[in-house]
C-alpha positions in Angstrom: 0.0 -0.2 0.1 1.2 3.6 -0.7 1.6 5.2 2.5 1.7 8.6 0.6 -1.7 8.1 -0.9 -4.9 9.9 1.0 -6.7 7.5 3.3 -9.8 5.9 1.6 -12.5 4.9 4.1 -14.6 1.9 4.1 -17.4 3.8 2.3 -15.0 4.8 -0.6 -15.2 8.3 0.2 -12.0 10.4 -0.3 -10.3 13.2 1.6 -11.3 15.4 -1.5 -15.0 14.8 -0.7 -15.2 16.2 2.8 -12.0 18.2 3.8 -12.7 21.2 1.5 -16.5 21.3 2.6 -15.6 21.0 6.4 -13.0 23.5 6.6 -15.1 25.8 4.5 -18.1 25.0 7.1 -15.4 26.0 9.9 -14.7 29.3 8.5 -18.1 30.4 7.5 -19.7 31.0 11.0 -16.6 32.6 12.3 -16.8 35.1 9.5 -20.3 35.7 10.0 -19.9 36.2 14.2 -16.8 38.2 13.7 -16.8 40.1 10.7 -20.7 40.3 9.4 -21.7 41.6 12.5 -19.5 44.4 12.6 -20.7 45.5 9.3 -24.3 44.8 10.1 -24.4 46.8 13.2 -22.7 49.6 11.6 -25.2 49.5 8.5 -27.8 49.6 10.9 -26.8 52.6 12.7 -25.4 51.4 16.3 -22.6 53.8 17.5 -19.0 52.7 17.2 -18.4 52.4 20.7 -21.3 50.1 21.5 -20.7 48.2 18.3 -17.1 47.5 19.0 -17.6 46.5 22.6 -20.4 44.1 21.8 -18.8 42.5 18.8 -15.6 42.1 20.8 -17.7 40.0 23.4 -18.8 37.6 20.7 -15.0 36.4 20.3 -14.9 35.2 23.7 -15.6 31.4 23.0 -12.6 31.2 20.9 -10.7 32.6 23.6 -12.0 30.1 26.1 -12.5 26.9 24.0 -9.7 25.3 25.4 -11.4 25.2 28.5 -14.4 22.6 27.3 -12.4 21.0 24.6 -11.7 18.0 26.9 -15.6 17.1 26.7 -15.6 17.0 23.1 -12.9 14.5 23.4 -14.7 12.4 26.0 -18.2 12.6 25.1 -19.5 11.1 21.7 -17.6 11.0 18.6 -15.7 14.0 16.9 -18.4 13.4 13.6 -21.2 13.6 16.2 -19.7 16.9 17.5 -19.5 18.1 13.8 -22.9 17.4 12.6 -24.6 18.6 15.7 -22.9 21.9 15.7 -23.6 22.3 12.4 -27.4 21.7 13.0 -27.3 24.0 15.8 -25.5 26.9 13.4 -27.9 26.2 11.0 -30.8 26.7 13.5 -29.1 29.8 14.8 -28.8 31.4 11.3 -32.4 30.8 10.6 -33.3 32.5 13.7 -31.2 35.1 13.0 -32.8 35.8 9.8 -36.4 35.4 11.4 -35.7 37.9 14.3 -33.4 40.6 12.8 -35.1 43.9 14.2 -35.8 46.8 11.5 -35.0 50.1 12.9 -36.6 53.2 11.4 -34.5 54.7 8.6 -34.4 58.0 10.6 -32.7 56.5 13.3 -30.3 54.5 11.1 -29.7 57.4 9.1 -28.5 59.2 12.6 -26.4 56.8 13.9 -28.3 56.5 17.0 -29.7 52.7 17.0 -29.4 51.6 20.5 -27.8 48.2 20.8 -30.5 47.1 22.9 -32.7 46.6 20.2 -30.4 43.9 18.9 -30.6 41.5 22.0 -32.0 38.8 20.6 -29.8 38.9 17.9 -26.7 39.1 20.3 -27.9 36.5 22.1 -28.2 34.3 19.0 -24.6 35.3 17.8 -23.2 34.2 21.4 -24.7 30.6 20.9 -23.6 30.7 17.4 -20.1 31.6 18.6 -19.8 29.0 21.2 -21.3 26.0 18.4 -18.8 27.5 16.1 -15.7 27.1 18.4 -17.0 23.8 19.4 -17.1 22.9 15.7 -13.6 23.9 15.3 -12.5 21.6 18.1 -14.2 18.5 16.7 -13.1 19.3 13.0 -9.7 19.6 13.8 -9.3 16.6 16.0 -11.5 14.9 13.2 -9.0 15.8 10.7 -6.1 13.9 12.3 -8.2 11.0 13.1 -9.6 10.5 9.6 -6.2 10.6 7.9 -2.9 8.8 7.9 -0.1 11.2 9.0 1.1 11.3 5.5 -2.5 12.3 4.1 -2.7 15.0 6.6 0.3 16.7 5.4 -0.9 16.4 1.9 -4.1 18.1 2.8 -3.1 20.7 5.0 -2.9 23.2 2.0 -6.5 22.3 1.0 -7.8 22.9 4.5 -6.2 26.3 4.6 -7.3 27.3 1.3 -10.8 26.1 1.9 -10.9 28.2 5.0 -9.7 31.2 3.0 -12.3 30.8 0.7 -15.0 30.9 3.7 -13.0 34.3 4.3 -13.8 35.7 0.8 -17.4 34.3 1.3 -18.0 35.6 4.6 -16.0 39.4 4.2 -16.8 39.4 0.6 -19.6 37.6 -1.1 -22.0 38.1 1.8 -21.5 41.8 2.1 -21.8 42.1 -1.8 -25.0 40.7 -1.8 -26.3 42.8 1.2 -24.9 45.8 -1.1 -26.6 45.1 -4.0 -30.2 44.4 -2.2 -29.3 47.6 -0.5 -29.0 49.5 -3.4 -32.1 48.0 -5.2 -34.2 48.2 -2.1 -33.0 51.2 0.0 -33.9 49.2 2.9 -31.0 48.3 4.9 -32.6 45.9 7.5 -34.0 44.0 4.7 -30.8 43.5 3.0 -29.0 42.1 5.9 -32.0 40.1 6.8 -31.8 38.6 3.3 -28.1 38.1 3.4 -28.4 36.0 6.8 -31.2 34.0 4.9 -28.6 33.1 2.2 -25.9 32.4 4.8 -28.6 29.9 6.4 -29.5 28.1 3.3 -25.9 27.8 2.2 -24.9 26.4 5.7 -28.2 24.0 5.5 -27.1 22.5 2.2 -23.4 22.0 3.8 -25.0 20.1 7.0 -27.1 18.1 4.7 -24.0 17.1 2.5 -21.9 16.2 6.0 -24.9 14.2 7.4 -24.6 11.6 4.4 -20.8 12.3 3.0 -18.5 12.8 6.2 -16.9 9.2 6.5 -17.2 7.2 9.7 -13.6 6.9 10.7 -12.8 3.6 12.7 -10.4 5.9 14.7 -13.0 8.5 16.0 -14.5 6.7 19.0 -15.7 8.4 22.2 -13.7 7.8 25.6 -17.2 7.6 27.4 -16.4 4.1 29.1 -13.6 5.8 31.2 -15.2 9.4 31.1 -14.3 10.1 34.6 -10.6 9.2 34.5 -10.4 10.7 31.0 -11.8 14.2 32.5 -9.3 14.0 35.4 -6.5 12.9 33.6 -7.3 16.1 30.9 -7.9 18.6 33.8 -4.3 17.3 35.6 -2.5 17.5 32.1 -4.2 21.1 31.6 -2.8 22.1 34.9 0.3 20.5 34.5 0.9 22.4 31.2 -0.2 25.4 32.4 2.3 25.3 35.5 5.0 24.2 33.2 4.2 27.3 30.8 4.4 29.8 33.5 7.6 28.5 34.5 9.1 28.8 31.1 12.5 31.2 30.7 11.2 34.4 29.4 7.6 33.8 29.9 6.8 37.4 31.0 8.6 38.7 27.8 6.8 36.3 25.6 3.3 37.2 27.1 4.1 41.0 26.3 5.1 40.1 22.8 1.8 38.2 22.1 -0.3 40.9 23.6 1.5 44.0 22.3 2.9 42.5 18.7 -0.5 42.9 17.1 -1.7 45.8 19.1 -2.3 48.4 16.2 -4.0 45.9 14.3 -6.1 45.0 17.4 -7.5 48.9 17.2 -7.8 49.1 13.6 -9.7 45.9 12.7 -12.8 47.0 14.6 -12.8 50.2 12.9 -11.7 49.6 9.5 -14.9 48.7 7.9 -17.1 51.5 9.7 -14.6 53.9 8.7 -15.3 52.9 5.1 -18.7 53.3 5.0 -19.4 56.1 7.5 -20.3 59.3 5.5 -17.4 62.0 4.5 -19.1 64.5 6.7 -18.5 62.0 9.6 -14.8 61.4 8.9 -15.3 58.2 6.8 -14.8 57.4 3.0 -18.7 57.0 2.3 -18.3 53.7 0.3 -21.4 51.7 -0.3 -21.9 48.4 1.1 -21.5 46.7 -2.3 -18.1 48.5 -2.7 -16.9 47.4 0.6 -17.6 43.7 -0.3 -15.4 43.9 -3.5 -12.7 46.5 -2.1 -12.1 44.9 1.1 -13.8 41.5 1.1 -12.2 40.4 -2.0 -9.1 42.6 -2.9 -8.0 43.2 0.7 -8.5 39.5 1.4 -6.4 38.4 -1.5 -3.7 40.9 -0.7 -3.9 39.2 3.0 -3.2 35.8 1.6 -0.8 36.8 -0.6 1.2 38.9 2.1 0.9 35.5 4.3 2.1 33.1 1.5 4.9 35.4 0.6 5.7 35.9 4.5 6.2 32.0 4.8 8.5 31.5 2.1 10.6 34.3 3.3 10.7 33.2 7.0 11.5 29.7 6.0 14.7 30.8 4.0 16.0 33.3 6.6 14.7 31.8 9.7 12.6 33.9 12.5 15.4 36.2 13.6 16.3 37.7 10.4 12.8 38.1 9.4 11.4 39.3 12.7 12.4 42.9 12.2 11.2 43.2 8.5 7.8 41.7 9.3 7.5 43.8 12.3 7.9 46.7 10.2 5.2 45.3 7.6 3.1 45.1 10.6 3.3 48.7 11.4 4.3 51.1 8.6 1.3 50.0 6.6 -0.9 51.7 9.1 0.0 54.8 7.7 -2.6 54.4 4.9 -5.2 54.7 7.2 -4.1 58.2 8.4 -3.5 59.1 4.6 -7.1 58.0 3.9 -8.7 59.4 7.0 -6.9 62.8 6.1 -7.4 63.1 2.4 -10.6 61.0 2.2 -10.2 60.1 -1.5 -13.1 59.3 -3.7 -11.1 57.5 -6.2 -11.9 53.7 -5.6 -8.7 52.6 -7.2 -6.8 54.7 -4.7 -8.7 53.1 -1.9 -8.2 49.9 -3.0 -4.3 50.3 -3.2 -4.3 51.6 0.2 -6.3 48.9 1.5 -4.2 46.1 -0.1 -1.0 47.7 1.0 -2.5 47.6 4.8 -3.8 43.9 4.4 -0.5 42.8 2.5 1.9 44.3 5.4 -0.5 42.5 8.3 -0.7 39.1 6.4 3.1 39.3 5.8 4.1 40.7 9.3 1.4 38.2 11.2 3.9 35.3 10.0 6.6 36.2 12.5 3.7 36.2 15.0 2.7 32.7 14.7 6.5 31.5 14.3 7.1 33.0 17.6 4.4 31.1 19.0 5.6 27.9 17.8 8.9 28.7 18.8 7.9 29.4 22.6 5.9 26.3 22.7 8.6 24.2 21.9 9.3 21.2 24.7 7.4 18.4 26.5 3.7 20.4 26.4 4.2 21.6 22.9 0.5 21.3 22.1 -0.8 22.6 25.4 1.7 25.4 25.3 0.7 26.7 21.6 -3.0 26.4 22.9 -2.2 28.6 25.6 -0.5 30.8 23.1 -3.3 31.1 21.0 -5.5 32.1 24.0 -3.1 35.3 24.5 -3.5 36.1 20.8 -7.2 35.9 20.8 -6.7 38.4 24.0 -4.6 40.7 22.0 -7.4 41.1 19.5 -9.8 41.4 22.4 -8.5 44.0 24.7 -8.2 46.9 21.8 -11.7 45.7 20.7 -13.3 46.4 23.8 -12.4 50.2 23.5 -11.6 51.2 20.0 -15.3 52.3 19.2 -15.8 54.4 22.0 -11.9 56.2 21.6 -12.9 56.9 17.9 -15.9 58.3 19.0 -14.0 60.6 21.2 -11.4 61.8 19.3 -12.5 61.3 15.5 -11.1 58.9 12.6 -8.0 61.1 11.8 -6.8 61.3 15.5 -7.8 57.8 16.0 -5.6 56.3 13.4 -2.8 58.9 14.5 -3.2 57.1 18.0 -3.0 53.4 16.0 0.4 54.8 14.5 1.6 55.5 17.9 0.5 52.0 19.2 3.1 50.9 16.8 6.2 51.8 19.5 4.7 48.9 21.4 5.1 46.6 18.2 8.6 47.8 17.8 9.6 47.5 21.7 8.6 44.1 22.4 10.2 43.1 18.9 13.6 44.6 20.0 13.5 42.4 23.4 12.5 39.3 21.7 14.7 39.7 19.1 17.8 39.0 21.4 16.5 35.7 22.8 15.3 33.8 19.5 17.7 31.2 18.1 19.2 32.3 14.8 18.6 28.9 13.1 15.0 28.5 14.3 12.5 28.4 11.3 15.1 28.1 8.5 15.0 25.2 6.2 
């Protein structure tokens, strides 16, 4: 038997049948909860402060998912969790479609829509967020169980591409659909209701497909027969891994790096789309929803992907240490594009697109160093657990700025806000300076 060939399950299904759809399904709810919600609340007239704070709360399940991951490992099969969470996510999207409030046009236009009007919407979003985070745990575990090691390596690129296609769908296609409907009907709430309905229909098809087509792997077994012992062992392992993490040499510097390296992006990411759609008189660029879907959701995402690909190639050739400063510069300098956009407020879509692509490319390129550093710091006995802890700090680095970003922007305006983001770049450069002294020169280099 050729060990390099993809594993073929007993029912004759190859990984090509389910890997792309599984990771597309992993990405879609994430981008709906964390990106579509930002754009939707902004277009519905919710003030930036409330929008930023409450959409940041939606990110908590991904920050905390390591806490309940042992449950997914012990109870039922990974396949069961995948299908169950997809059914729940489909139900949440349907309920979001049916219950979305319709604030009055003059309230939306004035930008004074109270967030309390969306209480049910936020509850449904948070349930969807927990379901999506649980689906992530099950999908990643299933991927490792349903493949041979060689097949896992062969399809790692496919799953990554599928997830990025979900990014384009969530940030580009869905926003474009909302923009087209808004343009034709003039009804903003209706445009987002239809968009959520499209999301529900797409996810229903995916769920139905996986119900019948997702293979049943012989290795995918629940450990319910020793549930108590397994749970205790998991908790003990979690405690040991955490203690060994905090005892690592240089842990405080590592945590500072993980929290501050992305500080400018943490502020920027919550206000980027609102800035693009807010009227020129309010300091924004006044782009239509349709145009944002094209410019930011398609071209911006493509630039982000290109930056990530080239960042991976570059770092593999020179190593983490030699690439760190170049990547830190790429994380910080492109923030100037938003200072320019806020001051000049150009109406030329080509100029806006180029500026956004520069910023997104820089972020994609510079983020590679961040991921490599987390892998570097996680080396050791508890590599997997330590990396999971690092990803929790990565999530926290986005959440902390997100809670206050909108309120700061409301207080000082877009121009001053983006200048503040540039000042935050000092934090990125500072932690880079100190971390650079501790990195093995050969790490990450082929």
